[in-house]
C-alpha positions as CSV (number, residue, x, y, z in Angstrom):
1,M,-43.4,117.1,19.8
2,F,-39.9,115.6,20.8
3,K,-39.1,119.2,19.5
4,I,-41.8,121.3,20.8
5,I,-41.2,119.5,23.9
6,V,-37.3,121.3,23.7
7,E,-38.2,124.5,22.4
8,L,-40.5,125.2,25.5
9,F,-38.1,124.3,27.6
10,L,-35.8,127.3,25.4
11,L,-38.3,129.5,26.6
12,V,-38.1,129.0,30.1
13,I,-34.3,129.3,29.8
14,I,-35.4,132.9,27.6
15,S,-37.8,134.3,30.1
16,A,-35.3,133.3,33.2
17,A,-32.6,135.2,30.9
18,I,-34.6,138.1,30.1
19,T,-36.0,139.0,33.4
20,P,-32.8,140.5,34.9
21,F,-33.1,142.7,31.9
22,I,-36.2,143.7,32.3
23,R,-35.6,144.7,35.9
24,R,-33.0,146.8,35.4
25,L,-35.3,148.9,32.4
26,A,-37.9,149.4,35.1
27,F,-35.5,151.2,37.6
28,V,-34.7,153.3,34.5
29,L,-38.7,153.9,33.5
30,G,-39.6,154.9,37.0
31,A,-41.9,151.8,37.0
32,V,-41.7,151.1,41.0
33,D,-44.1,150.2,43.5
34,N,-43.8,151.4,47.2
35,P,-44.9,150.4,49.9
36,N,-48.5,151.9,51.3
37,A,-50.8,150.7,53.3
38,R,-52.7,148.6,50.6
39,R,-49.5,146.7,49.3
40,V,-47.5,143.9,51.3
41,N,-44.3,144.5,49.9
42,K,-41.6,146.8,52.7
43,K,-39.4,148.5,50.2
44,P,-39.9,149.7,46.8
45,M,-39.8,146.9,43.9
46,P,-39.8,146.9,40.3
47,T,-42.1,146.4,38.3
48,I,-44.0,145.4,34.8
49,G,-42.0,142.0,34.7
50,G,-44.4,140.5,32.9
51,L,-43.1,142.8,29.5
52,G,-40.6,140.2,29.8
53,I,-43.3,137.5,29.5
54,F,-44.9,138.9,26.5
55,V,-41.1,139.4,24.6
56,T,-40.4,135.7,25.5
57,F,-44.1,134.7,24.3
58,N,-43.7,136.6,21.4
59,I,-40.2,134.7,20.4
60,G,-41.8,131.6,21.0
61,T,-44.6,132.6,18.6
62,F,-42.9,134.2,15.9
63,V,-39.2,132.4,15.8
64,L,-38.7,129.4,17.6
65,L,-42.6,127.7,16.5
66,R,-43.7,129.7,14.3
67,E,-44.9,127.0,11.9
68,Q,-47.4,125.9,14.6
69,F,-50.1,129.2,14.2
70,L,-51.9,130.8,12.0
71,T,-50.7,134.4,10.3
72,H,-53.7,136.4,10.0
73,E,-54.6,134.9,14.2
74,I,-50.8,135.4,15.5
75,F,-50.7,138.8,14.2
76,S,-53.9,140.0,15.1
77,I,-53.5,138.7,18.5
78,L,-50.0,140.4,19.1
79,L,-51.5,143.6,17.7
80,A,-54.4,143.2,21.0
81,S,-51.9,141.9,23.8
82,S,-49.5,144.7,22.8
83,V,-52.4,147.1,23.3
84,I,-53.0,145.4,26.7
85,V,-49.2,145.8,27.9
86,L,-49.1,149.5,26.6
87,T,-51.4,150.0,29.0
88,G,-50.3,147.8,31.5
89,L,-47.1,149.8,31.1
90,I,-48.7,153.1,31.4
91,D,-50.6,152.2,34.9
92,D,-47.0,151.1,36.2
93,I,-45.5,153.8,35.8
94,L,-48.2,156.7,35.7
95,E,-51.0,154.6,37.1
96,L,-54.1,154.7,35.8
97,K,-57.9,154.7,36.9
98,P,-59.7,151.8,36.6
99,R,-62.1,152.9,33.7
100,Q,-59.1,153.8,32.2
101,K,-57.4,150.3,32.4
102,M,-61.0,148.8,31.1
103,F,-61.1,151.5,28.1
104,G,-57.8,149.5,27.0
105,I,-59.2,146.2,27.7
106,F,-62.2,147.0,25.8
107,I,-60.3,147.8,22.7
108,A,-57.8,144.6,22.7
109,S,-61.0,142.8,23.0
110,L,-62.5,144.1,19.8
111,I,-60.0,143.6,17.7
112,I,-59.6,139.8,19.1
113,Y,-63.5,140.1,18.2
114,F,-63.1,142.0,14.8
115,L,-59.8,141.5,13.6
116,A,-59.0,138.2,15.0
117,G,-62.3,136.6,14.4
118,I,-62.1,135.1,17.8
119,R,-66.1,134.9,19.3
120,M,-68.2,133.0,20.8
121,N,-71.0,131.5,18.3
122,V,-72.3,128.5,19.2
123,L,-73.5,127.0,22.5
124,K,-74.5,123.6,23.3
125,I,-76.8,123.5,25.8
126,P,-77.1,119.4,27.5
127,F,-80.1,117.5,26.5
128,V,-80.8,119.4,23.7
129,T,-79.8,118.0,20.6
130,H,-79.3,121.2,18.3
131,E,-76.7,123.6,19.0
132,V,-78.0,127.5,19.8
133,N,-76.7,130.3,17.6
134,I,-76.4,132.8,19.9
135,G,-76.5,135.4,17.1
136,W,-75.9,139.2,18.4
137,W,-75.3,137.8,21.9
138,S,-71.6,137.1,20.5
139,F,-70.7,140.4,20.6
140,P,-71.2,141.2,24.4
141,I,-70.8,137.6,25.8
142,T,-67.3,137.7,24.2
143,I,-66.2,141.1,25.2
144,F,-67.7,140.4,28.7
145,W,-65.7,136.7,28.5
146,I,-62.4,139.0,27.6
147,L,-63.1,141.7,30.2
148,A,-64.3,139.2,33.3
149,L,-60.9,136.8,32.4
150,T,-58.1,139.7,32.8
151,N,-59.4,141.2,35.7
152,A,-59.5,138.3,37.5
153,V,-55.8,137.5,37.2
154,N,-55.5,141.0,37.5
155,L,-57.4,141.1,41.2
156,I,-55.2,137.9,42.5
157,D,-51.9,139.9,41.8
158,G,-51.6,140.4,45.4
159,L,-48.7,138.3,46.8
160,D,-45.3,137.5,45.4
161,G,-45.6,134.7,43.1
162,L,-49.4,134.5,43.3
163,A,-50.8,135.6,39.8
164,D,-47.4,133.6,37.8
165,G,-48.2,130.8,39.6
166,V,-51.9,130.3,40.0
167,S,-51.9,131.4,36.1
168,M,-49.2,128.9,35.4
169,I,-51.3,126.0,36.9
170,S,-54.7,126.8,34.7
171,L,-52.4,127.5,31.6
172,T,-51.0,123.7,32.2
173,T,-54.2,122.3,32.9
174,M,-56.3,124.1,29.6
175,G,-53.1,122.9,27.4
176,I,-54.0,119.6,28.7
177,V,-57.8,119.6,28.6
178,G,-57.2,121.1,24.9
179,Y,-54.7,118.6,23.5
180,F,-56.3,115.2,25.4
181,F,-60.0,115.9,25.5
182,L,-61.3,118.4,23.1
183,H,-59.9,116.6,20.0
184,T,-59.2,119.7,18.1
185,H,-56.8,119.5,14.8
186,Q,-56.1,123.1,16.0
187,L,-52.9,122.1,17.9
188,Y,-51.8,125.4,18.2
189,V,-54.2,126.6,21.0
190,P,-52.5,124.0,23.7
191,I,-49.2,124.8,22.4
192,A,-49.9,128.2,23.0
193,C,-51.0,127.2,26.6
194,F,-48.2,125.5,27.0
195,M,-45.5,128.2,25.7
196,L,-46.8,131.0,28.1
197,A,-46.6,128.6,31.3
198,A,-43.4,128.0,30.1
199,C,-42.8,132.0,29.9
200,L,-44.4,132.2,33.8
201,L,-42.1,129.3,35.2
202,G,-39.2,131.0,34.1
203,F,-40.2,134.4,35.4
204,L,-41.3,132.6,38.9
205,P,-37.8,132.0,40.6
206,Y,-37.5,136.0,40.6
207,N,-41.4,136.4,41.4
208,F,-41.9,134.1,44.4
209,H,-41.0,135.1,47.8
210,P,-39.0,137.4,48.6
211,A,-39.9,138.8,44.8
212,K,-36.6,140.1,42.8
213,I,-39.3,142.0,40.6
214,F,-43.3,141.9,40.5
215,L,-45.1,141.4,37.1
216,G,-47.4,144.7,37.9
217,D,-50.3,145.6,35.8
218,T,-48.4,145.0,32.5
219,G,-48.0,141.4,33.1
220,A,-51.7,141.0,35.4
221,L,-53.2,142.2,32.4
222,Y,-51.4,140.3,30.0
223,I,-51.2,137.1,31.3
224,G,-55.3,137.2,31.8
225,F,-56.1,138.6,28.6
226,M,-54.2,135.7,26.9
227,I,-55.8,132.9,28.8
228,A,-59.6,135.0,28.3
229,V,-58.6,134.7,24.1
230,L,-56.5,131.3,24.1
231,S,-60.3,129.5,25.9
232,L,-61.9,131.7,24.1
233,K,-60.1,130.3,20.9
234,G,-60.4,127.0,22.2
235,L,-64.1,126.9,22.3
236,K,-64.8,127.1,19.0
237,N,-67.6,124.9,19.0
238,V,-68.9,125.1,23.0
239,T,-70.8,123.2,24.9
240,F,-72.3,123.7,28.2
241,I,-69.4,121.1,29.7
242,S,-66.5,122.7,28.1
243,L,-67.8,126.0,28.5
244,L,-67.5,125.4,32.1
245,V,-63.8,123.7,32.5
246,P,-62.2,127.2,31.7
247,I,-64.5,128.5,34.5
248,I,-63.2,125.7,36.9
249,I,-60.0,125.7,35.8
250,L,-59.4,129.7,36.8
251,G,-62.0,128.9,40.2
252,V,-59.8,130.6,42.2
253,P,-58.5,134.2,40.2
254,I,-62.6,134.2,39.4
255,T,-63.8,133.0,42.7
256,D,-61.9,135.6,44.3
257,T,-63.3,138.1,41.9
258,V,-67.1,137.4,42.2
259,Y,-66.8,137.0,45.9
260,A,-64.7,140.9,46.1
261,M,-67.7,142.3,44.3
262,I,-70.5,141.0,46.3
263,R,-68.5,142.0,49.3
264,R,-68.5,145.7,48.7
265,K,-71.8,145.9,47.4
266,L,-72.7,144.4,50.5
267,N,-70.7,147.3,52.3
268,K,-71.9,149.7,50.1
269,K,-68.8,150.2,48.6
270,P,-67.5,151.3,44.7
271,I,-66.9,147.6,42.8
272,S,-64.0,149.1,41.9
273,E,-62.7,150.3,45.0
274,A,-59.9,148.4,46.1
275,D,-59.5,146.9,49.9
276,K,-57.8,144.5,51.7
277,H,-60.2,141.5,51.9
278,H,-59.0,139.3,49.1
279,L,-59.0,136.0,49.7
280,H,-54.9,136.0,49.9
281,H,-54.9,138.5,52.7
282,Q,-57.8,136.9,54.9
283,L,-55.8,133.3,54.9
284,M,-52.8,135.3,56.1
285,R,-54.9,136.8,58.8
286,M,-55.3,133.5,59.7
287,G,-51.9,133.0,60.8
288,L,-50.3,131.4,57.3
289,T,-47.0,132.8,56.5
290,H,-46.8,134.7,52.7
291,R,-45.1,131.4,51.1
292,Q,-47.3,129.3,53.1
293,T,-50.4,131.2,52.3
294,V,-48.9,131.2,48.0
295,L,-48.8,127.7,48.6
296,T,-51.6,126.9,49.8
297,I,-53.9,128.9,46.5
298,Y,-51.4,126.9,44.7
299,A,-53.0,124.2,45.8
300,L,-56.5,124.9,45.9
301,S,-56.0,125.9,41.9
302,L,-54.4,122.1,41.4
303,V,-57.7,121.0,43.3
304,F,-59.8,123.1,41.0
305,S,-57.9,121.7,38.0
306,F,-58.4,118.3,39.1
307,I,-62.3,119.2,39.2
308,S,-62.3,120.6,35.7
309,L,-60.6,117.1,34.4
310,L,-63.5,115.3,36.6
311,F,-66.1,117.4,34.3
312,L,-64.6,115.8,31.4
313,L,-64.5,112.5,32.1
314,S,-67.8,112.7,34.0
315,P,-71.8,111.4,32.2
316,A,-74.2,114.0,32.5
317,W,-75.5,113.3,35.7
318,G,-72.9,113.3,37.7
319,T,-71.7,116.6,36.5
320,W,-74.5,117.9,38.0
321,L,-73.6,116.6,41.2
322,L,-70.0,117.7,41.0
323,I,-71.5,121.7,40.1
324,L,-74.0,120.9,43.3
325,G,-70.7,119.6,45.6
326,L,-68.4,122.4,44.4
327,L,-70.5,125.2,45.2
328,V,-71.5,123.4,48.4
329,A,-67.9,122.9,49.2
330,L,-66.8,126.5,47.9
331,E,-69.2,128.6,50.0
332,Y,-68.6,126.7,53.1
333,F,-64.9,127.7,52.5
334,V,-65.4,131.4,51.4
335,E,-67.6,131.2,55.0
336,S,-64.8,129.5,57.2
337,I,-62.2,132.4,56.2
338,G,-64.6,134.8,56.3
339,L,-64.6,136.4,52.6
340,L,-67.7,138.1,52.5
341,G,-67.4,139.3,56.6
342,E,-67.2,138.0,59.3
343,K,-71.0,138.0,60.4
344,Y,-71.8,136.5,56.2
345,H,-72.3,132.8,57.7
346,P,-75.7,131.6,55.6
347,L,-74.6,127.9,54.8
348,M,-72.7,127.4,57.9
349,H,-75.9,128.7,60.1
350,V,-77.9,125.8,58.0
351,I,-75.6,123.1,59.2
352,Q,-75.9,124.7,62.5
353,K,-79.7,124.3,62.4
354,I,-79.7,120.8,61.5
355,I,-77.4,119.8,64.0
356,N,-79.3,121.4,66.5
357,Q,-82.6,119.7,64.7
358,K,-80.8,116.4,65.2
359,S,-79.7,117.0,69.0
360,K,-83.6,118.0,69.9
361,I,-85.0,114.8,67.8
362,D,-82.8,112.7,69.3
363,P,-82.1,113.4,73.2
364,T,-78.8,111.4,73.5
365,V,-76.9,113.4,71.2
366,E,-75.6,116.5,73.3
367,V,-73.4,119.4,70.7
368,W,-70.4,119.9,72.3
369,H,-68.2,122.5,71.1
370,L,-64.4,122.6,71.6
371,G,-63.3,125.1,74.9
372,D,-66.9,124.2,76.2
373,E,-67.6,122.2,79.6
374,K,-67.6,118.7,78.5
375,P,-71.5,117.4,78.4
376,D,-72.5,115.1,81.5
377,Q,-72.8,112.3,79.3
378,L,-69.3,112.3,78.6
379,K,-68.3,113.1,82.1
380,N,-70.3,109.8,83.3
381,K,-68.7,108.0,80.9
382,K,-64.9,109.0,81.8
383,K,-66.1,107.6,85.3
384,T,-67.6,104.5,85.0
385,K,-63.8,103.8,83.5
């Protein structure tokens, strides 16, 4: 174990050392993000930073920690992830259409399903003693899982260091869950999670605000794809709870993606159409600086990671209470920052109705909104003093 820890630190150093060379390569290839209405950068910024992460991770896989991995699977994952990186590189240099990027992810997903043999086969439902074989549903569910998680990470890549830090937190949590909670003999899955997190840590100083290089679609797609594949491999024998864990761990990008789709549907816009109403945009509109916004989302990711660990430690009834509490808290947070728009506040309206109803039942209770004139009851108390 000590050897693995030392080599993880070595991966951090390699990632940090290789990034300046990738930065120069970006300028040579013309992989540069120029400022526009959708972007927050004020000057041309080299991208394809994810290429360094891809190279570093494979150095760890094929050189430093080669004995930890199965030959057939790592070569299959290398082939699939190469398709992802190539798709991202082309997009960073020439800018692909959304459907073209989805096609690249789809091809990589097929390699994972058929060649690597990594797929979702069975599901153990709560309160049911036997496992349910999902049969032919295995194919669409596996492909959807990879497509959804890959795009979720890609969509959150909107600020310096955001996707990098959130993914690093998620991967570290996945590694902890795989090593300490899932009791699997395939320890290379949590080790791979820690390896990719180490690569991201080495890249973070160059990517944190003010960034010197962006992940680009090369990095965001690659990280999202690897998270999807590693979580899928770690869930070889899927239970309902273990299925929820990676979803909760990736709560920030998944929430942002789901509400982005709902928002665009409500506004009658194409789901693939980009906008400036994502989570980080809304937090910055509230007055947070670039760094404060990123650190706030890091904190949210840590909260989701902590909740995912509670799921594994809770009894069955506690799990349902956690789900209910999480959904209510998440909806309240989304409404409070206006993620779906200024007019969308169903939960807040319900809470307000309950408060108003209470004030009608108990006439001594008066609702006082900050900024309004004080109720007579409070004025009288102040006079008596």
